[in-house]
C-alpha positions in Angstrom: 81.5 54.3 175.9 78.7 55.5 173.5 80.1 57.3 170.6 80.1 57.3 166.8 83.8 56.4 167.1 82.7 53.0 168.3 80.1 52.0 165.6 81.8 48.6 165.1 81.5 45.1 163.9 81.3 42.2 166.4 84.6 41.0 167.6 85.9 38.4 165.2 87.8 35.3 166.3 90.8 34.2 164.4 90.0 32.6 161.1 92.1 30.0 159.3 94.9 31.3 157.1 93.3 32.9 154.1 96.2 33.1 151.8 99.5 31.5 151.0 102.7 33.0 152.7 103.7 34.6 149.5 100.4 36.5 149.3 100.6 37.4 153.0 103.9 39.1 152.5 103.4 40.6 149.1 103.2 44.1 150.6 106.8 43.9 151.7 108.2 46.0 148.9 105.3 48.4 148.4 105.5 52.1 149.0 101.9 53.1 148.6 100.9 51.9 145.2 104.5 51.9 143.9 106.8 48.9 144.0 110.2 49.7 145.3 113.3 47.8 146.4 113.3 46.7 150.0 116.3 48.7 150.9 114.6 51.9 149.6 111.4 51.6 151.5 112.6 52.5 155.0 114.4 55.6 153.7 111.3 56.7 151.8 109.0 56.1 154.8 111.5 58.0 156.9 111.4 61.0 154.6 107.6 61.0 154.8 107.5 61.1 158.6 110.3 63.6 158.8 108.2 65.8 156.6 105.0 65.4 158.6 106.4 65.2 162.1 105.7 68.8 163.1 102.1 68.7 161.9 101.4 65.1 162.7 99.0 65.6 165.6 97.2 68.5 163.9 96.6 66.4 160.8 95.4 63.4 162.8 92.8 65.6 164.4 91.8 67.1 161.0 91.7 63.8 159.1 89.7 61.9 161.8 87.7 64.8 163.1 89.4 64.1 166.4 88.2 60.5 166.6 91.8 59.2 166.7 91.8 60.2 170.3 88.9 57.9 171.1 90.5 55.1 169.1 93.7 55.4 171.1 91.7 55.4 174.3 90.1 52.1 173.2 93.6 50.7 172.4 94.8 51.4 175.9 91.6 50.0 177.4 92.3 46.8 175.4 95.8 46.7 176.7 94.6 47.0 180.3 97.9 48.4 181.7 98.8 48.0 185.4 101.3 49.6 187.8 104.8 48.3 187.6 104.5 47.0 184.1 107.2 47.2 181.5 105.6 48.4 178.3 106.8 49.0 174.8 105.1 51.4 172.4 106.5 51.1 168.9 106.2 53.8 166.2 104.9 56.0 169.0 107.3 58.9 168.7 104.8 61.7 169.5 103.9 60.0 172.8 100.2 59.9 172.2 99.8 56.3 173.2 102.5 56.3 175.9 100.9 59.3 177.7 97.6 57.4 177.7 99.2 54.3 179.1 101.0 56.2 181.8 97.8 58.1 182.7 95.8 54.8 182.9 98.4 53.3 185.2 98.5 56.3 187.5 94.7 56.3 187.8 94.6 52.5 188.5 97.4 52.7 191.1 95.9 55.7 192.9 92.5 54.0 193.0 93.6 50.4 194.0 96.7 50.9 196.1 97.8 54.5 196.6 100.1 53.7 199.5 102.1 51.3 197.3 102.3 53.5 194.2 105.8 54.2 193.1 106.0 55.9 189.7 109.5 54.6 188.9 108.3 51.0 189.1 106.5 51.5 185.8 108.6 51.7 182.6 107.2 52.8 179.3 109.6 52.7 176.3 108.6 54.9 173.4 110.3 53.5 170.4 110.4 55.1 167.0 112.7 54.9 164.0 112.4 58.6 163.2 114.2 61.0 165.5 112.1 63.9 164.5 109.0 62.1 165.7 110.7 61.4 169.0 111.7 65.1 169.3 108.0 66.0 169.0 107.1 63.5 171.7 109.8 64.8 174.1 108.6 68.3 173.6 105.0 67.2 174.3 106.2 65.4 177.4 107.9 68.6 178.7 104.7 70.6 178.0 102.8 68.1 180.1 105.2 68.3 183.0 106.6 64.9 182.2 110.0 65.9 180.9 111.8 64.4 183.9 109.5 61.5 184.4 111.6 58.3 184.8 108.7 56.1 183.7 109.1 57.4 180.1 112.1 56.3 178.1 112.6 57.5 174.5 114.4 55.1 172.2 115.3 55.4 168.5 114.8 51.9 167.1 113.5 49.8 164.3 110.4 47.7 164.8 112.0 44.9 162.7 115.1 44.7 164.8 114.4 45.8 168.4 117.2 46.2 170.9 115.2 44.9 173.8 115.9 41.5 175.5 113.8 38.5 175.0 110.8 38.1 177.3 111.3 41.6 178.8 108.0 43.3 178.2 104.5 43.0 179.7 102.8 44.8 176.9 103.4 45.9 173.3 101.4 48.5 171.4 101.7 49.9 167.9 99.3 52.6 166.6 99.2 53.5 162.9 102.7 52.3 162.4 102.9 48.6 161.4 101.7 49.3 157.8 104.8 51.4 157.3 107.4 48.7 158.1 109.1 46.9 155.2 108.4 43.4 156.6 105.3 43.2 158.8 106.1 39.5 159.6 109.5 40.6 161.1 107.9 43.3 163.2 105.4 40.8 164.5 108.2 38.3 165.3 110.0 40.9 167.2 106.9 41.8 169.2 106.5 38.2 170.1 110.2 37.9 171.1 110.3 40.8 173.5 107.0 40.0 175.2 106.9 37.8 178.4 104.6 34.9 178.7 101.2 36.4 179.4 102.2 39.6 177.6 99.7 41.4 175.4 100.1 42.6 171.8 97.7 45.3 170.7 97.7 47.1 167.3 95.6 50.0 166.1 95.7 50.4 162.4 93.7 52.0 159.6 92.0 49.1 157.8 89.4 48.1 155.3 85.8 49.1 154.9 83.6 46.5 153.2 80.1 48.1 153.3 79.6 49.2 149.6 78.1 52.7 150.0 80.3 53.6 153.0 83.3 52.2 151.1 82.7 54.5 148.1 82.4 57.6 150.4 85.5 56.6 152.4 87.5 56.1 149.1 86.4 59.5 147.9 87.4 61.1 151.2 90.7 59.2 151.3 91.9 59.9 147.8 90.6 63.3 147.2 90.1 65.1 150.5 93.0 63.9 152.7 95.8 64.7 150.2 94.2 68.1 149.6 94.0 68.8 153.3 97.6 67.7 153.7 98.6 70.3 151.1 96.7 73.1 152.8 97.4 72.3 156.4 100.9 70.7 156.2 102.1 71.9 152.8 102.7 68.3 151.9 100.3 66.6 149.5 102.6 63.7 148.5 103.2 62.4 152.0 99.5 62.2 152.7 98.9 60.6 149.3 101.4 57.9 150.3 99.6 57.4 153.7 96.3 56.9 152.0 97.8 54.4 149.5 99.6 52.5 152.3 96.2 51.9 153.9 94.9 50.2 150.8 98.0 48.0 150.5 97.7 46.8 154.1 96.3 43.3 154.6 92.6 42.9 155.4 91.5 42.3 158.9 91.3 38.6 158.6 94.6 38.2 156.8 96.4 40.4 159.3 94.9 38.3 162.2 96.3 35.2 160.5 99.8 36.9 160.3 99.6 37.6 164.1 98.8 34.0 164.8 101.5 32.9 162.4 104.0 34.9 164.5 103.1 32.7 167.5 100.4 34.7 169.3 97.3 33.1 170.7 93.8 34.4 171.5 94.0 36.5 168.4 91.0 38.7 167.7 90.1 42.0 166.2 87.5 44.7 166.6 86.3 47.0 163.8 85.6 50.6 164.6 83.6 52.9 162.3 82.8 49.9 160.0 86.4 49.0 159.5 88.0 52.4 159.0 90.2 51.3 161.8 90.7 48.0 163.5 92.2 46.9 166.8 94.0 43.6 166.6 95.2 41.8 169.8 96.9 38.6 170.8 98.7 37.1 173.8 102.0 35.3 174.2 101.2 32.2 176.1 
């Protein structure tokens, strides 16, 4: 898939732990560049996403020049979904990833075994802590003719305390959501718990650019352009200022890979897209 969206670094295998546990989890009480009490963070993040929900997809298009669509396509490609799977998409309230997973499964089923394809065999749970984001996703599903699709189940839930049973999912995805949880290590532990043996964890997240000149340009765009666009397009500068700051507080690619391995996942690796603007991390429960 030749595209500027996929100017990327070579896939990096898991490196040894690069930091002590205290450093790994030092982000737990951060809200952007502010330090807040843990019990405050979830409410503050909830307020941000309640504020941006109605303009979330428009702003994603504006901020990434539409490239987020290609990044999510790559996420689903990495997941490699299959007919009959039980899949959990966390922090996916608008349905962007879930729709792609379902479309991929339908294409594969119709190509490989159309006579055995039963839509209801596949179950995709769309889990989000924010009901307004879920409302946006349900509306989008209806607009796509998927309002009554039994394969899609919308669930209000917390990434750190999922209500799903142990060993119940074949796949777990989270796109642009894990940096907003209060305790990343708890979200990773929950992902590991709900996946079956052989289940795949795939995370798409805005990450860290290291190339000096590109980093300077990216920092300027992030801190000066994105909040200004948020103010013009969504009427909300503060929420997008937080989103930019939360990216900088998120662990580096290598440290996050170490955290995924620490949660129990094996075959942990990551792929940088656009020089590290975003990264796709993956791991398996073996």
